[in-house]
N, C-alpha and C positions, 0 to 999 in steps of 0.2 A: 504493500500500500504506500509505503514511504517513497518508493521510486516512481510511483504513478503520479503523486501530487505535483511534482515540478512540471510534468508534462501537461497536466490539467491547467495549472496556472499559466504556463506558456501559451496554451491554447486560448485561455480567456483573454490574455493580453493581446494576442494576435487578432482575435475577433474584435476586441475594442478598437485596435488600430485600424482594422478594416472598416468598421462602422464610422469612425472619425474621418477616415479618408473619404468615404462616400459622402459624408456631410460636407467636407471641404470641397469636394468636386461639385456637389450640388450648389454650394454657395458661389463657387466660381462661375458655374453655368448661369445661375440666376443673375449674377452681376454682369456677365457678358451679354445676356439677352435683354437686360433692362437698361443697359447703357451702350447700345450698339452705336458705333461710329460708321457712317457711310462716307464714301468718297465720291464726290461729284466728278463728272468727266466732260471734257470738251469734245470737239469733233475729231474722231480718230483719223490718223494718217495726215492731218493738216497742221502738224506742229510747226512746220516751217513758216506757215502763214498765220501764226497765232496772233501776232501784233495786228495784222490787217483785219482779222476776224473780230478782234476786240474793238477796233475802231468802228467797224461796220455795225456791230451790235450796239455800241454806244450811240451812234447816229440814229439808228432805228428807234431806240428807246426815246431819245430826245425829240425826234420828229413826231413820234406817236403821242407823247405826252403833251407837246405843244399843240398839236392838231386837235386832240380831244378837249384840251383846256379851252382853246379858242371856240370850239363848238358850244361848250357849256356857257362861256361868257357871253357869246352873241345871243343865244336863246334866252338867257336870264335877263339881259339888259334891253332886249328889243320886244316891246309889248305885242307887236304884230305877229311875232312867232310863238306866242303863247297859245298854240293850237295842239290838239292831241298828237298829230304826227311828229311835231318837233319836241314835244314833251317826252314822247317815247324815245326819240333820238337822243335826248339828253340823258335818259336812263341808260341807253346803250353806251353812250360815251363814258358815263360813270363806271359801268361794268368793265369797259376796256381799260380805263385808268386803274381799276383794281387789279386786273391781270398784270399790268406793268409794275405796279408798286409791290405786289406780292413776290414776283419772280426776279425783279431787278437786283436785289442785294446779292443773291447767290450767283446769278448769271454774270453780272459785271464783276463781282468779287473774284470769280474763277478766272475770267478772261483777262482782267486787268492786273490782279494781284496774286493769282494762282492759289486762292483760298479754296481748298477742296473738301475739308472735313466738315461734316454736319451730323449732329447726333440724331438718334431715332426720333425723339419727341419733337425737335425742331423741324425735322423733315416731314413728319406726319402733320404737324401744324401747317406747314406750307402747302402740303398736298391737299389738306382739307379745304383750305380757302381757294386753291386753284379750281377744285371740282365744284365748290359752291358757286364760284363765279361762272363756270361752264354751264351749270344747270340754270343759273339766273339768266345768263345771256340767251340761252335757248328759250326760256320762258318769255323774255323780252321780245325776241324775234317772232314768237308765236303771237304775242300781243300786237305787234306791229302788223302782222298778217291780218289779224282780226280788224285792226284799225283801217287797213286798206279795203277790206271787204265792206265794212260799214260805209266808208267814204264813197265807194263806187255804187253800192247797191241801194243805200238810203242816204243820198246826199242832203236832202232837206232835213233829215232827223239826225244828221251826223253830230252836231254840237250838243244836242239834247241827250243823245245816247252816251257819248264819251265825254262826260263832264269831268272837271278836275278831281272831284271826290272819287269818281269811278276809276280814273287813271291811277290815283294814289292807292286805291284798294288793290288794283291789278298788280302794281309794282310791289306792294307789301306781300301779297300772296306769292309772287314769284320768289321773293327772298326767303320767306318762311318755308316754302316748299323745298327750296334748295338746301337750306340748313337742315331740314328734317330728313330728306332723302339721302344726303351724303353722310350724315352722322354715323350710321353703323359701320362704314368702311374704315375710318381711323380706329374705331374701337376694336375691330377685328385685327387690324395690323399691329396694334399694341399687344394683343394676345398671342400673335404668331411668334415662333422662334426662328431665328435667322442663322442657319448653319451653312449657307452657300457663300459665295463671294460677296463682299460688302461694297463692291464698286458699282455705282449707278451709271447709266449710259448717257445722262443728260446733266445740264448745269442747274437744273431745278428738279423738284421731287414730283413724280407722277405716280398715281396709284398702282398701275400695272408694273411699273419699273421697280417699286418696292416689293410688290407681291411676288415677283419672280425669284427673289432672294430668300423667300420663306421656305421652311422645311415642310413643304406640301407636295403631294403627288401631282402629276401633270393634269389629271382630270379635275381635281379640286381647284387647282390654280386657273385652269381654263374656264371653269364654271364661275369662279370669282371675277375674272376679267370680263366675261360675257355679261354678268349681272351689272357690272359698272357701266358698260356701254348701253345696256337696255335702259338703265335709269337716266343716264346723261343724254342719250340721243333718241332712244326709241319711243319716248313719250310724246315729244312735241313735233318731230319731223312729219309723221303722217297727218297731223292736224294742220300743219302749215301747207302741206300738199293739198289737203281737202279745201282749205281756204282759197288757194289759187284756182282750183277747179270751179268753185262757186263764182269767183271773180270772172273767169273766162265765160261762164254761162251768162252772167249779167252783161258783160261787154258784147257778146254776140247778139244780144237782143237790141242793142243800140243801133238805130237805123243808119246814122251818119258814120262813115268810115273815119273822118277826122276826129270826131268825138271819141270813137273807140280807141284810136291810137293815143289820144290825149289821156284817156283814162288809164290805159296800160302803161303809159310813160311814167305815171305817178308810182308805179310798182317796181320800176327798174332798179332804183336804189336799194329797196328792200330785198329784191331778188338777188342782187349782187352780194349784199351782206349775208344772206342765207348761204350762198355758194361759198363765200370766203370762210364762213364758220364751220359748215358741216362737211365740206369736201375733204380737208385733211383729217378730221376726226373720223369720218366714215372710212377713209382709206386705211387708217391705222388699224381699224377693226376688220376690214374685208380682205385686205391683201394677204395677211398671214393665213387666212382660211383657204384661199384658192391658190396661193403660190407657196411652194415649199422652199425652205432655205432662203428666206427673205434676207437681203443684205441689211445688217445692222445700221449701215450708213443711211439707207432709205428711211428707216423708222426714225432715226435721229432727225433727219431733215424735215420729215412730215411733222414731228413733234414741235420743232422750232417754227415751222410755217403756221401750225395751229395756234401757237402762242403769240407770234409777233405780227403776222400778216393782217388778221382782222382789226386789231387796234390801229395799225398803220394805215390801212386802206379805207376803213369805214368813213373817217372824216373827209378823205379825198373824194370818195364816190358821192357822198351826200352833198358836198360843196359844189361838185361839178353838175350834178343832176338837179339840184334844187335852186331855182332862180332866186327866190326871196332870200335864202340863206347865202347864196353866192354874192348877191348884191350887198348884203350887210357886211360880209367879210371884206369885200373890196373897199367899201366905204370906210371901214375901220382902218385898214392898212393905208389908204390914201391920206386919211387924217394924220 
C-alpha cells in the first residue's frame, strides 16, 4: 500500500495540472475570441500605385462630401425647392454623407497612413452602420419611386398626399426599419468564433467579409450571407420595379407624346440613382453564384464602387437633370 500512495498522489497532481491547463487554454481562447484584431487591406497587387490610389480616394471623398453638402444647403435655403421630390433628395444626400463619414476614417487611414489594425467591436460597429445606411438608402429610393408614381398618376393631389408630416413619417420608418432589420447580424458576429485568417479584403468592414472568417461550415456561412442580401436588397427592389410598371401604365394613357416624354424625364434621375445603388450590390451577390472562382480583385472593386460611386454621382445626376436645382446651384456659384 505504501508504494501505491506516491503513484496515486502523482496521478492526482497530474490530473490537477491537466485541469488547470485546460482552464488556461480556455481563458486564452476566450481572450483571443473576445479581443480579435482584424487587419484591413488595400487593393492587392497595386502596391506600386499606393500613393496615387490614396490621392484618388481622397479626391473622391472630398468631391462627394462637397457635392452632397451643396445639395443639402441649396434645398434648405431655397423655399421653392421645399417640395416632396427635393425633400426626399435631401434625405438621400444625408444617407450618402453617412456612408462617407462612417467609412472615411478606416479607408483614408489605411491608404494615407497605413493604419491596418481594427478590433472586433470597432469593426462590427462600423459594419452595423454601413448596413443600416444601405437599408435606409434602399428605403429612401423606394420612397422616391412612390413619390414619382404619385406625381405622375395624381398630379392634382400630389401636394395633399405627400405632405411634410407624411414625408417625415416615411423617413422615420425607413431609419427605424433599418436599425431593426440589421441589428441581429452584429449580435451574431459577436457570438461567432474566429479561427481563420484575420485579414479582411477591404479598407472598411462589411458583413460578409467578417463572416467568412468565422468558424462556420460553408453552408451556414452561405445561408448567413444570403439572408443579409435578402434583407438589404430583396425587400425594396421588387416594389421599386412595380412602381415603374405602374408609372409606365399611367404614361401610356397620356395622349400627347410630348407630355409622356416630359413625365418620364422626371424619373430619369431616380432611375439612375437606383442603377448606381443596386447594380454593384446585386453583382456582388449574383456573380459568385453563377461564376466559379471569382477573382478577389473583382469583388474588391465592386465593393468600392458600391461604397463611393452612389455618393459621388447622385448629386451630379440630380444637378444635371433637375433644372430648378441646377439653376440655384449656378446662381450660388456665380454669386
